[in-house]
C-alpha positions in Angstrom: 57.4 143.6 104.2 60.3 143.5 106.7 62.1 146.8 106.9 65.9 146.8 106.5 66.3 147.4 110.3 63.9 144.6 111.3 65.0 141.0 111.7 63.3 137.9 110.7 63.2 135.5 113.7 62.7 132.5 111.5 65.8 133.4 109.4 67.8 134.1 112.5 66.8 130.6 113.8 67.9 129.0 110.5 71.2 130.8 110.6 71.8 129.7 114.1 71.1 126.0 113.2 73.4 126.3 110.1 76.1 127.7 112.3 75.7 124.9 114.8 75.8 122.2 112.1 78.9 123.8 110.6 80.7 123.9 114.0 79.7 120.4 114.8 81.1 119.1 111.5 84.4 120.9 111.8 85.0 120.1 115.5 83.8 116.5 115.5 86.2 114.2 117.3 86.1 111.8 114.4 87.0 112.3 110.7 84.0 112.9 108.5 83.8 112.7 104.7 80.9 113.5 102.4 81.0 111.3 99.3 79.0 111.3 96.0 77.5 108.1 94.8 80.5 107.7 92.5 83.0 107.9 95.3 84.1 111.5 94.9 85.0 113.2 98.1 82.9 116.4 98.2 84.0 117.6 101.6 86.0 116.5 104.6 86.4 118.0 108.1 89.8 119.0 109.6 89.9 116.0 111.8 90.1 113.7 108.8 92.7 115.9 107.2 94.8 115.8 110.3 94.5 112.0 110.5 95.5 111.6 106.9 98.3 114.1 107.3 97.1 115.9 104.2 96.0 119.6 103.7 92.3 120.0 103.9 92.1 121.5 100.4 93.8 118.5 98.9 91.1 116.1 99.9 88.1 117.9 98.3 87.4 116.5 94.9 89.6 113.4 95.3 88.4 109.9 94.7 88.7 106.9 97.0 91.8 105.7 95.3 94.0 107.1 98.1 92.2 105.2 100.8 92.8 101.5 101.6 90.8 98.8 99.7 88.9 98.0 102.9 87.6 101.6 102.9 86.5 101.4 99.3 84.9 98.0 99.8 82.9 99.3 102.8 81.7 102.2 100.6 80.4 99.8 98.0 78.7 97.5 100.6 76.9 100.5 102.1 75.5 101.5 98.7 74.2 98.0 98.2 73.0 97.3 101.7 69.3 97.5 102.5 70.0 99.6 105.6 72.7 101.6 103.8 75.3 100.9 106.4 78.7 99.2 106.5 81.8 99.2 108.6 85.4 98.0 108.3 88.9 98.3 109.9 91.6 99.8 107.7 95.1 101.1 107.8 95.2 104.7 106.5 98.4 105.6 104.7 100.0 108.7 106.2 103.2 110.7 105.3 106.5 109.0 106.1 105.3 105.6 104.9 103.4 104.9 108.1 99.9 103.5 108.3 97.3 104.7 110.9 94.9 101.9 112.1 91.3 103.3 111.7 87.7 102.2 112.0 85.5 103.2 109.1 81.7 103.5 109.2 79.8 104.3 106.0 76.2 105.4 105.9 74.5 105.8 102.5 72.4 108.9 101.9 69.2 108.2 99.9 66.5 110.5 98.6 62.8 110.1 99.2 62.5 107.9 96.1 65.1 105.6 97.5 67.8 106.7 95.0 71.3 106.8 96.4 72.6 110.4 96.6 75.9 109.7 98.2 77.3 108.6 101.6 78.8 109.9 104.8 82.0 108.2 106.1 83.0 108.4 109.8 86.6 107.6 110.4 88.1 107.1 113.9 91.5 105.9 115.1 91.5 102.4 116.4 92.7 102.2 120.0 95.5 99.8 120.9 93.1 97.3 122.4 91.2 97.2 119.1 94.2 96.2 117.0 96.0 93.7 119.2 98.3 96.0 121.3 96.7 96.2 124.7 97.9 99.0 126.9 99.3 101.1 124.0 97.2 104.1 124.7 96.2 106.0 127.8 92.4 105.6 128.0 91.8 109.2 129.2 93.9 111.3 126.9 94.4 108.9 124.0 98.1 109.4 124.1 100.5 106.5 124.0 101.7 105.1 127.3 105.2 105.0 128.7 105.6 101.4 127.8 104.6 102.1 124.2 106.9 105.1 124.1 109.8 102.9 125.2 109.0 100.5 122.4 108.9 103.2 119.8 112.1 104.8 121.2 113.9 101.5 121.0 112.7 101.0 117.4 113.9 104.6 116.5 117.4 103.9 117.8 117.5 100.5 116.1 116.8 102.2 112.8 119.8 104.5 113.3 117.6 107.6 113.9 118.4 110.3 116.5 116.3 113.0 118.0 115.3 114.7 121.3 113.0 114.1 124.1 110.9 116.7 126.0 109.7 116.0 129.5 106.6 118.0 130.6 105.7 118.1 134.3 102.5 120.0 135.2 103.2 122.1 138.2 101.0 121.6 141.3 98.4 119.5 139.4 97.1 117.9 142.6 95.7 121.3 143.6 93.5 121.2 140.5 91.9 117.9 141.6 91.7 119.0 145.3 90.0 122.4 144.6 87.9 121.6 141.5 87.4 117.9 141.6 88.7 115.0 139.4 86.1 115.7 136.7 87.7 119.1 136.0 91.2 117.6 136.4 90.4 114.9 133.8 89.2 117.6 131.4 92.4 119.5 131.9 94.5 116.4 131.2 92.5 115.8 128.0 93.2 119.5 127.0 96.9 119.0 127.7 97.0 116.0 125.4 95.3 117.9 122.6 97.6 120.9 122.9 100.7 118.7 123.0 99.6 117.0 119.8 99.3 120.3 118.1 102.9 121.2 119.0 104.6 118.4 117.2 104.7 116.8 113.7 102.8 113.6 112.9 106.2 111.8 112.8 106.8 112.6 116.5 105.4 110.8 119.5 103.4 112.2 122.5 103.0 110.1 125.6 101.5 110.3 129.0 104.2 108.8 131.2 102.7 109.5 134.6 99.7 111.1 136.3 100.7 114.6 135.4 103.8 113.9 133.4 104.1 113.8 129.6 106.9 113.2 127.1 107.4 114.2 123.5 109.8 112.2 121.3 111.0 114.5 118.5 112.6 112.6 115.6 115.6 114.1 113.9 115.6 117.1 116.3 118.7 119.0 117.5 119.1 121.1 120.6 117.7 124.2 119.0 114.8 122.3 117.6 114.0 120.8 121.0 114.1 124.1 122.8 111.9 125.7 120.1 109.2 123.0 120.6 109.6 123.3 124.3 108.8 127.0 124.1 105.8 126.2 122.0 104.6 123.7 124.6 104.9 126.2 127.4 102.9 128.8 125.4 100.2 126.2 124.4 99.7 125.0 128.0 99.5 128.5 129.3 96.4 129.0 127.1 94.4 126.3 128.9 91.9 127.8 131.4 90.0 126.1 134.2 88.1 127.1 137.4 88.0 130.9 137.9 90.0 131.5 134.7 93.1 129.8 136.2 96.0 128.9 134.0 98.5 126.0 134.0 102.2 126.2 134.6 104.6 123.5 133.6 108.2 122.6 133.8 109.7 121.5 130.5 113.1 119.8 130.1 114.9 118.3 127.2 117.6 115.7 126.4 119.2 114.6 123.2 119.6 110.9 122.2 123.1 109.6 121.9 124.7 112.1 124.3 126.4 111.2 127.6 124.5 108.7 129.6 121.9 108.5 126.9 124.2 106.4 124.7 122.8 103.4 126.6 119.5 103.8 124.7 117.4 103.6 127.8 114.3 105.9 128.0 114.6 106.2 131.7 118.1 107.8 131.5 116.8 110.2 128.8 113.8 111.2 131.0 116.2 111.8 133.9 118.5 113.9 131.8 115.5 116.0 130.8 115.0 117.0 134.4 118.4 118.6 134.4 118.1 120.7 131.2 115.2 123.1 131.4 113.5 125.0 128.7 113.3 128.7 129.6 109.9 130.5 129.1 111.9 133.0 127.0 112.8 130.5 124.4 111.7 131.3 120.9 108.2 129.8 120.4 105.1 130.0 118.4 102.8 133.0 118.9 100.2 132.4 121.6 96.5 132.4 120.6 93.7 133.2 122.9 92.9 131.3 126.1 91.3 127.8 125.8 88.9 126.2 128.3 88.8 122.4 128.8 85.8 121.0 126.9 
């Protein structure tokens, strides 16, 4: 008998594996859904919830009626296929009436007797080159490019919408590459992209407009809103760590559409204006969490 103070190595190993599986599921870079044989969604990870723009708790227990027909058809094909696999391209509906181009891969889960128990769905966002818009996304960070930001900015103005633009310049980024190498520099850029995405709404746009320059297009945002997001950006980037626990510093500026020179509707003039109006580190911002290291 194992005394209360003794530990069971086998049980400790099982718990470690369970913890690893749980962490891998939640932090996977693609959306994952566990489905019953009837199409009920048993569980989804946070990546899928973020892609769908829906709270995680809302997805559990739902049926496939909220996903595109292509998704449902792939699910049915996987259940019938001999190898239990199927794939499809689909446009996932997200809040605001928009659709997110995704790739869906379904793998049926079968018991030892061959009976279908359910399925696992893997959902990933289709890159621009996969849905006919070459050059839309930066291959390293996955953010949209400057050219694509210009297109979306023009479409926003054409629709009569207004907003604000934040320009984010990473200070002395070349020193990161020089002292730690381009591999670390690339990981830092990826982390920057992830943090910037978390600072905005799904209706906003985040772009990499240069080597160490980024821009955030905030729809229907005023001066106070732009400065608030700017403060959140500075706090988020300060949490990134690299090298010997080094942190990043960034210069963040903002400009409002439809003001002064920006009435021309040119993104270049908006970016230039954003270099003249700086966000102060003392601006109201979200509370900072603990430091984050590039993955």
